[in-house]
C-alpha positions in Angstrom: 0.0 0.0 0.0 1.4 3.4 -0.9 1.0 6.6 1.1 -1.8 7.9 -1.0 -3.9 4.7 -0.5 -3.1 4.7 3.2 -4.2 8.3 3.6 -7.3 7.6 1.6 -8.3 4.8 4.0 -7.8 6.9 7.1 -11.1 7.9 8.7 -12.0 11.3 7.1 -8.9 11.3 5.1 -5.8 13.3 5.9 -6.4 16.6 7.5 -4.2 19.7 7.7 -4.1 22.2 10.5 -6.7 25.0 10.3 -5.8 28.0 8.3 -4.9 31.3 10.0 -6.7 34.5 9.2 -4.6 37.1 7.4 -5.0 39.7 10.2 -3.8 37.1 12.8 -0.7 36.6 10.6 -0.1 40.3 10.5 -0.6 40.7 14.3 1.8 37.8 15.0 4.4 39.3 12.7 4.0 42.8 14.1 4.2 41.6 17.7 7.2 39.4 17.2 9.1 42.0 15.3 8.5 44.6 18.0 9.2 42.2 20.9 12.5 41.0 19.5 13.5 44.5 18.3 13.0 45.9 21.8 15.0 43.1 23.3 17.8 43.7 20.8 17.7 47.5 21.3 17.8 47.3 25.1 20.5 44.7 25.0 22.7 46.7 22.6 22.1 50.1 24.4 22.3 49.1 28.0 23.4 45.5 28.6 26.1 44.6 26.1 28.3 47.6 27.2 28.4 46.1 30.7 28.9 42.5 29.6 25.3 41.3 29.8 22.7 40.5 27.1 19.0 40.3 26.8 19.2 38.2 23.7 19.0 34.4 24.1 17.8 32.0 21.5 14.8 30.6 23.5 13.2 34.1 23.2 12.6 33.5 19.5 10.5 30.4 20.4 8.7 32.4 23.1 7.8 35.0 20.5 6.1 32.3 18.5 3.9 31.5 21.4 3.1 34.9 22.9 2.5 36.6 19.6 1.1 33.8 17.4 -0.4 31.2 19.7 -1.9 33.6 22.3 -4.7 31.2 23.4 -2.3 28.4 24.1 -1.9 27.5 27.8 1.8 27.4 27.1 1.8 31.1 26.1 0.2 32.6 29.2 2.1 34.9 31.5 2.6 32.4 34.2 4.1 30.0 31.8 6.3 32.6 30.0 7.8 34.1 33.1 7.7 31.1 35.4 8.8 28.5 32.8 11.9 30.6 31.8 13.0 31.5 35.3 12.6 28.0 36.7 14.4 26.5 33.7 17.2 29.1 34.1 17.7 28.2 37.7 17.7 24.5 36.9 20.1 25.0 34.1 22.6 27.0 36.2 22.4 24.4 39.0 23.0 21.6 36.4 26.0 23.4 35.0 27.4 24.0 38.5 26.9 20.4 39.5 27.9 18.6 36.3 29.8 21.2 34.3 32.8 19.0 33.8 30.5 16.6 31.9 28.7 18.9 29.6 26.5 16.2 28.0 25.3 15.0 31.4 24.8 18.6 32.6 22.8 19.4 29.4 20.6 16.3 29.7 20.0 16.9 33.4 19.2 20.6 32.8 16.6 19.9 30.1 14.9 17.0 31.8 14.8 18.6 35.2 13.6 21.9 33.7 10.7 20.0 32.0 9.8 18.2 35.3 10.0 21.4 37.3 7.8 23.3 34.8 5.3 20.5 34.9 5.3 20.3 38.7 4.7 24.1 39.0 2.2 24.4 36.1 4.5 26.7 34.2 5.3 24.5 31.1 6.7 26.8 28.4 8.6 24.7 25.7 11.3 27.4 25.2 12.2 26.9 28.8 14.0 23.7 27.8 16.2 25.8 25.6 16.7 28.3 28.4 18.0 25.5 30.6 20.3 24.2 27.9 21.7 27.7 27.2 22.7 27.9 30.9 24.9 24.8 30.2 26.3 25.5 26.7 26.1 29.3 26.7 29.8 29.8 27.3 31.9 31.9 29.7 29.7 34.9 29.5 26.7 32.9 30.7 28.7 30.9 33.2 30.0 34.1 34.8 26.4 35.2 35.5 25.7 32.2 37.7 22.2 32.5 39.1 21.9 36.1 37.9 21.2 34.4 34.5 17.7 33.7 35.8 17.1 37.4 36.3 19.1 39.0 33.5 18.7 38.0 30.7 16.0 35.5 31.4 13.5 37.1 33.7 13.9 40.6 32.4 13.8 39.5 28.8 10.7 37.4 29.3 9.1 40.4 31.1 9.8 42.6 28.1 8.3 40.1 25.7 5.2 39.9 28.0 4.8 43.7 28.2 5.0 43.9 24.4 2.5 41.0 24.1 0.1 42.7 26.4 0.2 45.9 24.3 0.2 44.4 20.8 -2.2 41.5 21.4 -4.8 43.8 22.9 -4.7 46.5 20.2 -7.0 44.5 18.0 -10.6 44.0 19.2 -10.3 40.5 17.7 -7.5 39.4 20.0 -7.4 39.1 23.8 -4.3 38.3 25.8 -3.8 36.7 28.2 -6.4 34.0 28.7 -5.5 33.9 32.3 -2.7 35.2 34.6 -2.2 32.5 37.3 
């Protein structure tokens, strides 16, 4: 049986995800552009000159959630802020405990970050990357120690949240957040 026959026999046939309205695409693009721009601007203007950053890769994934998937439980403020901060603390602890064995430190950081987010009802998938960055981020991140959980992680997530609150509520067709706690 080939793939076409298989898909034809599936109940209801193969389905694709629902389409997204054009205005939703525009709002998601606008919000993510503004959010990442503000992080980059603040980082370059105020944080890079003192050896800090507000730019970490996991914020790109957070932007997808808080500007494009605003109804998702994973995109709510509790998850955005809590998931990142908890994961950052777990990542730093993992590096400090197992840093001589980066592969072990990385796997412990990600798995314990996931378990911690689940236990605290703050699951935010980019948090896994935040924990991993604490382990593989290099000397600049290592020097921050637990400060990493506050700057760049906590402050950066807060900036994304503020922009999400503004942009997502400009349109009468969008409401963010669904809930706070």
